[in-house]
C-alpha positions in Angstrom: 0.0 0.0 0.0 1.4 3.4 -1.0 2.2 5.8 1.8 1.0 9.4 1.8 3.5 12.1 2.5 2.7 15.8 3.0 4.0 19.1 4.2 2.2 22.3 5.4 3.2 25.5 7.0 1.6 27.7 9.6 2.6 30.9 11.4 1.9 30.3 15.1 2.6 33.8 16.3 1.1 35.1 19.5 -1.4 32.2 19.7 1.5 29.7 20.1 3.0 31.9 22.8 -0.3 31.9 24.7 -0.6 28.1 24.3 2.8 27.6 25.8 2.5 30.2 28.4 4.9 30.0 31.3 8.3 31.2 32.4 11.0 30.8 29.8 13.9 28.9 31.4 17.2 28.2 29.8 17.9 24.7 28.5 20.9 22.9 29.8 23.8 23.5 27.3 25.7 20.4 28.2 27.6 18.2 25.8 24.5 16.3 24.8 22.8 19.5 23.6 22.7 18.3 20.0 21.5 20.6 17.2 18.6 23.0 16.9 16.0 22.7 14.2 17.5 25.7 12.6 20.6 23.8 11.7 19.3 20.3 11.4 19.2 18.9 7.8 15.8 18.8 6.2 13.8 15.7 7.0 14.0 12.9 4.4 10.3 12.3 3.8 11.0 9.7 1.1 13.0 7.6 3.5 10.4 8.2 6.3 7.6 7.0 4.1 9.7 4.0 3.2 10.0 3.1 6.9 6.3 3.2 7.4 5.6 1.0 4.3 8.2 -1.5 5.7 6.3 -1.7 9.0 3.2 -2.7 7.1 5.0 -5.5 5.4 6.1 -6.7 8.8 2.5 -6.9 10.2 1.4 -3.4 11.3 -2.0 -2.5 9.9 -1.0 1.1 9.7 1.8 3.6 10.6 2.2 7.3 10.6 4.7 10.1 11.5 4.3 13.8 12.1 7.3 16.2 12.3 6.8 19.8 13.6 9.6 22.2 12.7 9.3 25.4 14.7 11.5 28.3 13.7 12.5 31.2 15.9 10.1 33.5 14.0 7.2 31.3 15.2 6.7 29.8 11.7 6.0 26.1 11.9 6.3 23.6 9.1 4.4 20.3 9.6 5.6 17.2 7.7 3.3 14.2 7.7 3.6 10.6 6.4 1.0 7.9 6.6 0.5 4.3 5.4 -2.1 1.6 5.9 -5.2 1.8 7.9 -6.3 3.2 11.3 -9.2 0.7 11.5 -9.1 -2.8 10.0 -12.8 -3.1 10.2 -13.9 0.1 8.4 -10.6 0.4 6.3 -10.3 4.0 7.4 -6.9 5.2 6.2 -4.2 5.9 8.8 -4.0 9.6 9.7 -2.0 11.9 12.0 -4.9 13.4 13.8 -6.5 10.4 15.5 -5.9 9.8 19.2 -4.1 6.7 20.5 -2.7 5.1 23.7 0.9 6.4 24.2 2.1 3.7 26.6 5.3 4.7 28.4 5.5 8.2 27.0 3.2 8.7 30.0 6.4 8.3 32.1 7.7 11.6 30.9 4.4 13.4 31.9 4.7 11.7 35.3 8.3 12.8 35.7 7.4 16.4 34.8 4.8 16.5 37.5 7.2 15.1 40.1 10.0 17.5 39.1 7.6 20.4 39.3 6.8 19.3 42.8 10.6 19.2 43.5 10.9 22.8 42.2 8.2 23.7 44.7 10.2 22.2 47.5 7.6 19.4 48.2 10.0 16.5 47.4 13.8 16.1 47.2 15.2 13.8 44.5 17.8 12.2 46.7 15.6 11.6 49.7 14.6 8.0 50.2 11.1 7.1 49.1 10.7 5.9 52.7 10.9 9.5 53.9 7.5 10.2 52.2 5.9 6.7 52.2 7.4 4.9 55.2 7.6 1.2 54.9 6.3 1.0 51.3 9.5 -0.4 49.7 11.7 -3.2 50.9 14.9 -1.2 50.8 15.3 2.1 52.5 18.1 3.1 50.2 15.8 3.5 47.2 15.5 7.3 46.5 13.1 9.3 44.4 15.8 9.7 41.8 16.2 5.9 41.6 12.5 5.6 40.6 12.8 8.2 37.9 15.9 6.8 36.2 15.0 3.2 36.7 17.9 2.3 38.9 15.9 1.2 42.0 16.1 -2.6 41.4 12.3 -3.0 41.8 11.1 -6.0 39.8 8.9 -5.3 36.8 5.6 -6.9 37.6 4.6 -6.9 33.8 7.2 -9.7 33.2 4.8 -12.1 35.0 1.6 -10.4 34.0 2.3 -10.7 30.2 4.5 -13.8 30.1 1.8 -15.1 27.6 0.9 -12.0 25.6 -2.8 -12.4 24.6 -4.0 -14.5 27.6 -2.2 -12.1 29.9 -3.8 -9.1 28.2 -7.3 -10.6 28.2 -6.9 -11.3 31.9 -6.4 -7.6 32.7 -8.2 -5.9 29.8 -11.1 -4.8 32.0 -9.5 -5.1 35.5 -9.0 -2.2 37.7 -5.9 -2.2 40.0 -4.8 0.0 42.8 -1.2 1.2 42.8 -0.5 -0.9 45.8 -1.9 -4.0 44.2 0.5 -3.5 41.3 3.4 -2.9 43.7 2.5 -6.0 45.6 2.9 -8.0 42.4 6.4 -6.6 42.1 7.3 -7.2 45.7 6.8 -11.0 45.4 10.3 -10.9 43.9 13.5 -9.7 45.4 15.2 -6.6 44.1 17.0 -7.2 40.8 20.1 -5.1 41.9 21.4 -2.9 44.6 19.6 0.5 44.4 21.5 2.9 42.2 23.7 0.2 40.6 22.6 1.0 37.0 19.6 1.3 34.7 17.2 -1.6 34.8 13.9 -0.6 33.2 10.8 -1.4 35.4 7.2 -0.2 35.1 7.1 -0.6 38.9 9.2 2.5 39.4 6.5 4.7 37.8 3.7 3.0 39.7 5.5 4.2 42.8 5.9 7.7 41.2 2.1 7.8 40.8 1.7 6.8 44.4 4.1 9.5 45.5 2.5 12.2 43.4 -0.9 11.4 44.9 0.5 11.3 48.4 2.3 14.7 48.0 -0.6 16.5 46.4 -3.6 14.8 48.0 -5.1 14.6 44.5 -5.3 12.0 41.7 -2.6 12.0 39.1 -5.3 12.9 36.5 -5.8 16.2 38.1 -2.1 16.9 38.3 -1.6 16.0 34.6 -4.5 18.3 33.6 -3.6 21.3 35.8 0.2 21.2 35.3 0.5 20.1 31.7 -2.6 19.4 29.6 -4.5 22.7 30.2 -1.5 25.1 30.2 -0.4 23.6 26.9 -3.9 23.3 25.4 -3.4 19.6 24.7 -6.9 19.0 23.5 -6.3 15.4 22.5 -4.6 14.3 25.7 -6.6 12.4 28.3 -6.2 10.2 31.4 -9.5 8.3 31.3 -8.5 5.4 33.6 -10.4 3.3 34.4 -12.7 4.0 31.4 -11.9 1.6 28.6 -12.7 4.0 25.7 -10.6 6.4 23.7 -12.6 9.7 23.4 -13.3 11.0 19.9 -11.7 10.1 16.6 -9.0 7.5 17.3 -6.7 4.9 15.8 -7.6 1.3 16.7 -4.7 -0.8 18.1 -3.9 -4.4 17.3 -1.9 -6.8 19.5 0.2 -9.5 17.8 -0.2 -13.0 19.4 2.9 -15.0 20.3 1.9 -17.8 17.9 3.1 -17.3 14.4 0.2 -16.7 12.0 -2.4 -16.2 14.6 -5.0 -13.4 14.0 -4.3 -9.9 15.4 -6.3 -9.0 18.5 -8.1 -5.6 18.7 -6.8 -4.2 22.0 -8.3 -0.7 21.6 -10.8 -1.0 24.5 -9.0 -1.6 27.8 -8.7 0.0 31.2 -4.9 0.2 30.9 -5.1 -0.1 34.7 -2.1 -2.3 34.7 -0.1 0.7 33.6 -1.7 3.9 35.1 1.0 6.5 35.8 3.5 4.3 34.0 1.6 4.1 30.7 -2.2 4.9 30.6 -2.3 8.3 28.9 -4.0 8.9 25.5 -2.8 11.6 23.2 -2.2 12.6 19.5 0.9 13.3 17.4 0.3 17.0 17.5 -0.1 17.1 21.3 3.0 14.9 21.9 5.1 17.2 19.7 3.7 20.2 21.5 4.5 18.7 24.9 8.1 17.7 24.1 8.8 21.0 22.4 7.6 22.8 25.5 9.6 20.5 27.8 13.0 20.8 26.0 12.2 24.5 25.3 12.2 25.2 29.0 8.5 26.0 29.4 7.5 23.2 31.8 10.4 23.1 34.2 12.8 25.6 35.8 16.3 25.3 34.5 17.5 23.4 37.6 14.9 20.7 37.2 15.4 20.4 33.5 19.1 19.9 34.1 18.3 17.2 36.7 16.1 15.5 34.1 19.0 15.4 31.8 21.5 13.7 34.2 22.1 10.6 32.1 23.0 7.0 33.0 23.9 4.4 30.3 20.8 2.6 29.0 22.0 0.5 26.0 23.8 1.1 22.7 23.4 4.7 21.5 21.1 5.7 24.3 20.9 7.0 27.9 18.2 7.5 30.4 17.6 10.6 32.6 14.6 11.2 34.8 11.7 9.9 32.8 13.4 11.0 29.7 15.4 9.0 27.1 18.2 10.3 25.0 19.0 8.6 21.6 22.2 9.3 19.7 21.7 9.2 16.0 24.1 8.3 13.2 24.6 11.9 12.1 25.8 13.0 15.5 22.5 14.5 16.7 21.0 13.5 20.0 17.2 13.5 20.4 15.1 13.4 23.6 11.8 11.9 24.5 10.4 8.4 25.1 9.1 5.3 23.4 5.9 3.6 24.4 4.3 0.2 24.0 0.9 -0.6 25.2 -1.2 -3.4 23.7 -2.0 -2.4 20.1 0.2 0.7 19.9 3.9 1.5 19.4 4.7 5.2 20.0 8.0 7.1 19.3 8.0 10.7 20.5 11.3 12.7 20.4 12.5 16.2 20.0 15.7 18.1 19.3 17.8 19.7 22.1 16.0 23.0 21.8 12.6 21.5 21.2 12.2 23.1 17.8 11.9 19.9 15.8 9.7 17.2 17.1 8.7 13.8 15.8 5.9 11.5 16.8 5.6 8.2 15.0 3.0 5.5 15.6 2.3 1.9 14.5 -1.0 0.4 15.5 0.6 -2.8 16.4 2.5 -4.3 19.4 4.4 -7.4 20.4 6.1 -7.4 17.0 9.9 -6.9 17.3 10.4 -6.3 13.5 7.8 -3.5 13.5 9.4 -2.0 16.6 12.9 -1.9 15.2 11.6 -0.4 11.9 9.7 2.3 13.7 12.7 3.3 15.8 14.4 3.9 12.5 12.0 6.8 11.7 14.2 9.0 13.9 17.1 8.9 11.5 15.3 10.4 8.4 13.3 12.8 10.7 16.3 14.4 12.4 19.3 13.5 10.2 17.6 13.7 6.8 19.8 12.5 4.0 22.8 12.6 6.3 21.5 9.4 8.1 24.0 6.6 7.8 23.2 2.9 7.4 25.0 2.3 10.7 22.2 4.1 12.4 20.2 0.9 12.4 22.8 -0.9 14.5 22.2 -1.7 18.1 18.4 -1.4 18.0 16.7 -3.5 20.7 14.6 -6.5 19.8 11.8 -5.5 22.0 10.1 -2.4 23.3 11.2 -2.4 27.0 9.0 0.6 27.6 6.0 -1.5 28.4 6.4 -5.0 27.0 7.8 -7.8 29.1 11.0 -9.6 28.4 10.6 -13.2 27.3 
């Protein structure tokens, strides 16, 4: 199926400044600062469309990508590429405007909320979690920072929950969990490492982050997302509907790939996502995710001190590092980009931005539990940020699975 590639321009002007209202804080200019959109090579839309078409041949019903290039004069160019279908039943073509489940990109939203609380003096990153939630965790050395950069050693409960992909999903599709119930699933296992020893990705960390946010504020995480991020940035497609199973409005349907070769895809669109919550239950759109990451790296959501803390990196695999709820990926052309990947049943999401937040990419495949599709969609970053300067070696070192919400097997 042929892909559709397009480009349009818009002058954002004072409206954009109003949407992104807030104090303008300087972005950390450390060695990972990368390049701004003003000096990045033009996106290679032909290669980008090719990646999406490849994902279709590997089993994704549809795939799309949206790039927002924001210039200093408030002029924005939007590049779009789409292939396949958003709904296998109606055959509606894939689009870049539909809403979808963003999986672990939610973690960046949760981290922003907690770092804003740190800026307000309500939590200290290097204090033990036990200081705020006494007796909750099995090791008093686990700090708030360890949760945010996945170095706590807390076992990821999703390894057990989704050891068998489709049966595991169907067992929790309509279930509603409390944070403590999810934590209890983790605590059946010993710590996987000494706290602070290194990066070991675990959804359990951001379940505890959700608990901590609600304890510190006395309010549900939904209210904190809405008041601190969604409303100020006018993210009109972004929702935390848990425990409702529906995606509001026009949306992309998501399809889960069974473990058994040749088995039919499972429509996973309707679910509570209660197994994920503050680790992965947000719904959004490509436009909103680009707006969010542009505001974050542009210094509009966090004071400079907290944004610097967010970008304190620890190694997290070949060509990447992890900060506080934020991932850095180093591309073949020497540019580093910042954001998160997400996998929730039926959806693979890739949301990244340049160091100054001026060029942002959100890419989506409405598939999951498919390593080939995941690796192909990760490769959308190269044509989006490196353009024709992308090198073949940029494909090296890509992970076989999406650790950002899928269990290891």
